[in-house]
C-alpha positions in Angstrom: -36.1 44.2 -59.2 -37.0 47.8 -58.5 -40.5 48.5 -57.2 -42.4 51.5 -55.9 -42.7 51.7 -52.1 -46.5 52.2 -52.6 -46.7 48.4 -53.3 -45.6 47.7 -49.7 -46.4 50.7 -47.4 -48.8 53.5 -46.8 -47.7 56.7 -45.0 -50.0 58.6 -42.8 -49.7 62.3 -42.1 -49.5 63.5 -38.5 -51.9 65.8 -36.6 -51.7 69.6 -36.4 -51.5 70.0 -32.6 -52.3 73.5 -31.4 -49.3 75.5 -30.2 -51.5 77.1 -27.5 -51.4 73.7 -25.7 -47.6 73.2 -25.7 -46.2 72.8 -22.2 -42.9 72.3 -20.4 -44.3 69.3 -18.5 -47.0 66.7 -19.0 -47.6 63.1 -19.9 -47.6 63.3 -23.7 -44.5 64.3 -25.7 -44.9 66.0 -29.1 -42.4 64.6 -31.6 -40.6 66.8 -34.1 -38.0 66.3 -36.8 -35.5 67.0 -34.0 -36.2 63.5 -32.7 -34.6 62.0 -35.7 -30.9 61.3 -36.2 -29.7 62.3 -39.7 -28.2 58.8 -40.1 -31.5 57.2 -39.0 -32.8 56.3 -35.5 -34.6 58.0 -32.6 -32.9 60.9 -30.9 -33.9 61.8 -27.3 -34.1 65.6 -27.0 -35.5 68.1 -24.4 -39.2 67.2 -24.6 -42.0 69.4 -25.7 -45.2 68.3 -24.0 -48.8 68.7 -25.1 -51.7 69.1 -22.6 -54.7 69.7 -24.9 -57.3 67.3 -26.3 -55.6 64.4 -28.1 -57.2 62.2 -30.9 -56.2 58.7 -29.8 -55.3 57.6 -33.3 -52.3 60.0 -33.1 -50.8 58.5 -29.9 -47.9 56.4 -31.1 -47.0 52.9 -29.8 -43.7 51.3 -29.0 -42.2 50.0 -32.3 -44.1 52.3 -34.6 -42.1 53.2 -37.7 -41.9 57.0 -38.5 -40.3 59.1 -41.2 -39.1 62.7 -41.1 -40.9 64.7 -43.9 -39.4 68.1 -43.1 -35.7 68.9 -43.5 -35.2 70.7 -40.2 -31.5 69.9 -40.5 -29.4 69.1 -43.7 -29.8 65.5 -44.7 -32.8 64.8 -42.4 -35.5 64.4 -45.1 -36.6 60.8 -45.3 -34.8 59.7 -42.1 -36.5 56.8 -40.3 -36.9 56.2 -36.6 -38.6 53.6 -34.4 -40.7 54.7 -31.4 -39.0 53.5 -28.1 -40.8 52.3 -25.0 -41.3 54.1 -21.8 -43.0 57.4 -22.8 -46.2 58.5 -24.6 -45.3 60.1 -27.9 -47.6 62.1 -30.3 -47.7 61.8 -34.1 -47.0 65.4 -35.1 -48.0 66.8 -38.6 -44.4 67.0 -39.9 -43.9 63.2 -39.5 -45.1 60.2 -41.5 -46.3 57.0 -39.8 -45.6 53.9 -41.9 -48.2 51.1 -42.3 -46.8 47.9 -43.8 -49.5 46.6 -46.2 -47.4 43.9 -47.9 -45.5 41.2 -45.9 -42.9 41.0 -48.7 -41.1 44.1 -47.2 -39.1 43.7 -43.9 -39.3 46.6 -41.4 -35.5 46.4 -40.8 -34.7 46.3 -44.5 -36.8 49.4 -45.1 -35.0 51.1 -42.2 -31.6 50.6 -43.9 -33.1 51.4 -47.3 -34.2 54.8 -46.1 -30.7 55.5 -44.8 -29.1 54.7 -48.1 -27.9 57.7 -50.1 -29.7 56.8 -53.4 -33.0 56.5 -51.6 -32.5 59.7 -49.7 -31.6 61.5 -52.9 -34.7 60.2 -54.6 -36.8 61.6 -51.7 -35.0 64.9 -51.7 -35.3 65.3 -55.5 -39.1 65.5 -55.4 -39.3 67.6 -52.2 -40.7 71.1 -52.3 -39.9 74.3 -50.4 -37.1 76.8 -50.5 -35.9 77.7 -47.0 -37.3 74.5 -45.4 -37.7 71.6 -47.7 -40.5 69.1 -47.2 -42.1 66.1 -48.8 -45.4 64.2 -48.6 -46.6 60.6 -48.1 -47.4 60.2 -51.8 -44.0 61.4 -52.9 -42.2 59.0 -50.6 -44.5 56.1 -51.7 -43.7 56.8 -55.3 -39.9 56.3 -54.8 -38.6 53.2 -56.6 -36.2 50.9 -54.6 -34.6 47.5 -54.9 -36.8 44.9 -53.2 -35.2 41.4 -53.0 -36.8 38.3 -51.6 -37.8 38.5 -47.9 -35.0 36.0 -47.1 -32.4 38.2 -48.7 -33.8 41.2 -46.9 -33.4 39.5 -43.6 -29.7 38.6 -44.4 -29.0 42.2 -45.5 -30.6 43.7 -42.4 -28.7 41.3 -40.1 -25.4 42.2 -41.7 -26.0 46.0 -41.6 -27.3 45.7 -38.0 -24.0 44.1 -37.1 -22.1 47.1 -38.5 -24.4 49.5 -36.6 -23.8 47.6 -33.4 -20.0 47.9 -33.8 -20.3 51.7 -34.6 -22.7 52.3 -31.6 -20.3 50.5 -29.2 -17.4 52.5 -30.5 -19.3 55.8 -30.1 -20.1 55.0 -26.5 -16.4 54.4 -25.9 -15.6 57.8 -27.6 -18.1 59.4 -25.2 -16.4 57.8 -22.2 -12.9 58.9 -23.4 -14.3 62.4 -24.1 -15.6 62.6 -20.5 -12.2 61.4 -19.2 -10.5 64.1 -21.2 -12.8 66.8 -19.9 -12.3 65.6 -16.3 -8.5 65.7 -16.8 -8.6 69.1 -18.4 -10.7 70.5 -15.4 -8.1 69.1 -13.0 -5.0 70.4 -14.9 -6.0 73.9 -15.9 -5.0 76.0 -12.9 -7.9 78.4 -12.5 -7.5 79.7 -9.0 -6.8 82.9 -7.1 -3.1 82.0 -7.0 -2.8 81.2 -10.8 -1.1 83.5 -13.2 -3.7 85.0 -15.5 -2.8 86.6 -18.8 -4.7 88.1 -21.7 -4.5 86.7 -25.2 -3.1 90.0 -26.3 0.1 89.2 -24.2 1.1 86.5 -26.8 -1.3 86.7 -29.8 -0.6 88.8 -32.9 -3.2 89.4 -35.6 -1.9 88.7 -39.1 -3.4 90.4 -42.2 -1.0 89.2 -45.0 -2.8 89.2 -48.3 -2.4 86.5 -50.9 -1.7 88.7 -54.0 -2.5 85.6 -56.2 0.4 83.5 -54.9 -1.6 80.5 -53.5 -4.7 78.7 -54.8 -5.2 76.4 -51.7 -8.4 77.9 -50.4 -9.4 76.6 -46.9 -12.4 77.0 -44.6 -12.7 76.5 -40.8 -15.4 74.3 -39.4 -16.5 73.6 -35.8 -16.2 69.9 -36.2 -13.1 69.2 -38.4 -11.0 72.3 -38.1 -9.4 73.3 -41.5 -11.0 71.7 -44.5 -11.1 72.2 -48.3 -14.4 74.0 -49.2 -15.3 71.3 -51.7 -15.5 68.8 -48.8 -18.2 71.0 -47.3 -20.1 72.4 -50.2 -21.4 71.0 -53.5 -20.1 73.9 -55.5 -17.2 76.3 -55.5 -17.7 79.1 -52.9 -14.4 80.9 -53.2 -14.0 84.0 -55.3 -12.2 83.7 -58.7 -9.9 86.5 -57.6 -7.9 85.3 -54.6 -5.5 88.2 -54.4 -7.3 89.7 -51.3 -7.6 86.4 -49.5 -5.6 86.2 -46.2 -2.6 83.9 -46.0 -2.2 81.4 -43.2 0.8 79.3 -42.5 1.2 76.0 -40.6 1.0 76.5 -36.8 -1.1 79.7 -37.1 -4.7 80.1 -36.0 -7.8 81.4 -37.7 -11.5 81.9 -36.8 -14.7 83.0 -38.4 -15.9 86.0 -36.4 -19.5 85.1 -37.0 -19.1 81.4 -36.0 -16.3 81.3 -33.4 -19.1 81.2 -30.7 -20.1 77.7 -32.1 -16.5 76.5 -32.3 -15.2 77.6 -35.7 -11.6 78.3 -34.7 -8.6 76.1 -35.4 -4.9 75.7 -35.8 -3.5 74.9 -39.3 -1.7 71.6 -39.0 -2.4 69.6 -42.2 -1.1 72.2 -44.8 2.1 74.2 -45.0 0.2 77.2 -46.3 -3.3 78.2 -47.5 -5.6 81.2 -48.0 -8.8 82.1 -46.3 -11.7 84.4 -47.2 -11.1 88.0 -46.1 -13.8 87.6 -43.4 -11.5 85.3 -41.4 -9.3 86.5 -38.6 -5.8 85.0 -38.6 -3.3 85.2 -35.7 -0.1 83.7 -34.5 1.3 82.9 -31.0 4.5 84.0 -29.3 5.5 80.4 -28.3 8.1 81.7 -25.8 5.1 82.9 -23.8 2.5 80.1 -24.5 2.7 76.6 -25.6 0.6 76.1 -28.8 -0.8 72.7 -27.7 -1.7 74.2 -24.3 -3.5 77.1 -26.0 -5.3 74.7 -28.3 -6.6 72.6 -25.4 -7.7 75.8 -23.6 -9.8 76.8 -26.7 -11.7 73.6 -26.3 -12.4 74.1 -22.6 -15.9 75.1 -21.3 -14.4 78.2 -19.7 -12.9 79.4 -23.0 -16.1 78.7 -24.9 -18.1 80.6 -22.3 -15.8 83.6 -22.5 -15.9 83.6 -26.3 -19.7 83.5 -26.3 -19.9 86.4 -23.8 -17.5 88.5 -25.9 -19.8 88.3 -29.0 -21.6 91.4 -30.1 -24.6 92.1 -32.3 -28.3 91.3 -32.2 -29.0 89.2 -35.3 -25.6 88.0 -36.2 -23.3 87.9 -33.2 -19.6 88.3 -34.0 -16.4 88.4 -32.1 -13.9 91.0 -33.2 -10.2 90.4 -32.7 -10.1 93.4 -30.3 -12.6 91.6 -28.0 -11.0 88.1 -28.6 -7.5 89.4 -27.7 -8.7 90.6 -24.3 -9.9 87.2 -23.1 -8.2 85.8 -20.1 -6.3 82.5 -19.9 -4.5 80.8 -17.0 -0.8 81.3 -17.8 1.6 79.2 -15.7 5.3 78.9 -16.5 6.0 77.5 -20.0 7.4 74.2 -18.5 4.1 73.7 -16.6 2.1 74.5 -19.8 4.0 71.8 -21.7 3.4 69.3 -18.9 -0.3 70.0 -19.0 -0.4 69.8 -22.8 1.4 66.4 -22.9 -1.1 64.9 -20.5 -4.1 66.3 -22.4 -2.5 65.2 -25.8 -2.2 61.6 -24.5 -5.8 61.6 -23.3 -7.1 63.2 -26.5 -5.2 60.8 -28.8 -7.3 57.9 -27.5 -10.5 59.6 -28.6 -9.0 60.6 -32.0 -7.8 57.0 -32.7 -11.2 55.6 -31.9 -13.0 58.4 -33.9 -10.8 57.6 -37.0 -11.8 53.9 -36.6 -15.5 54.8 -36.4 -15.2 57.1 -39.5 -13.6 54.1 -41.4 -16.5 51.8 -40.2 -19.0 54.3 -41.5 -17.3 54.6 -44.9 -17.2 50.8 -45.2 -20.8 50.5 -44.2 -21.9 53.1 -46.7 -20.0 51.2 -49.4 -21.6 48.0 -48.3 -25.1 49.5 -48.3 -24.6 50.8 -51.9 -23.9 47.3 -53.1 -26.4 45.3 -51.0 -29.4 47.7 -51.3 -29.0 48.1 -55.1 -28.9 44.3 -55.7 -25.3 44.4 -57.0 -24.2 42.1 -54.2 -26.1 39.4 -52.3 -25.7 39.1 -48.5 -23.8 36.0 -47.3 -25.2 33.6 -44.8 -24.4 34.7 -41.2 -24.6 33.0 -37.8 -26.3 29.6 -37.6 -27.2 29.7 -41.3 -23.5 29.7 -42.2 -22.9 26.3 -40.5 
């Protein structure tokens, strides 16, 4: 049966702490929406301290249940978090503190409920604001959700906690593998006074071939997934109806967004034979007799390359990297056989991370499906652990 959250909880607004008392050090940490993970949970960030007078009722305790009421990042509105131990945290005005007024709602069940897409959508639907969307305690309390018996809530929470544990352990492994890859890359890339250094212009050629209406496969470049179909990123069509002026890109070629390359929006086309990109993109190919494509791709992901790209950006408000500046970046350029040896070693190290990441992505999809069934009442949770015997 669906019931309003107001039957079970009350949400309290935070306090408007004065910015004049913000500090880089201190005893009390001022929480912000940045302390929430979009998928739910507490995120430790660089702390913002507060050194002014503090009303004691706005000092949070270990285990307090809080909700993000401002969408500082996409998908953050309604995200829950639990206050960890070890530090003194302050209840800021953009956060809601949950008071459980009815014992028929489990804290852990509510945590998962607030992470379920239907609940988040209901919270988002009633939110206000244009540039930065926000909600209020009364709007969240008015949301209707499925509330089963407390026994069923405990079973559901236990099952979903098990999935979360598997995902968290896998993500820790990914982090370790990523560190291993970074350490190996630092060892293998031959930056030294004796290394051969070349400019990208030695082997890169800009390509400006226009589509002229031949292809309808419109692509975008992201900083997290490389080339993607725009509909996977946006809720509506963002491409122009007329694709004749779009740039053609073929498998093995590279492209970047001049306004977003400094945050990693550059990639090689691997998953499509051909596609078209908005005219704003820069497309280029490599002379693979001079540089190994895998070697170059790994170099793009290196801290040295990212730093060089960031330094080459120009502009005050929107910093962009023109191809003329990009092509003058320097890269260690040993003989092609050595490049291929380095690329093979890095490919092997990176494949471990990619295999594990694919597994985590599958776990997340399966958990999302499970949540949609359990938290809507369509399925009941099975007995787990001792109860199953």
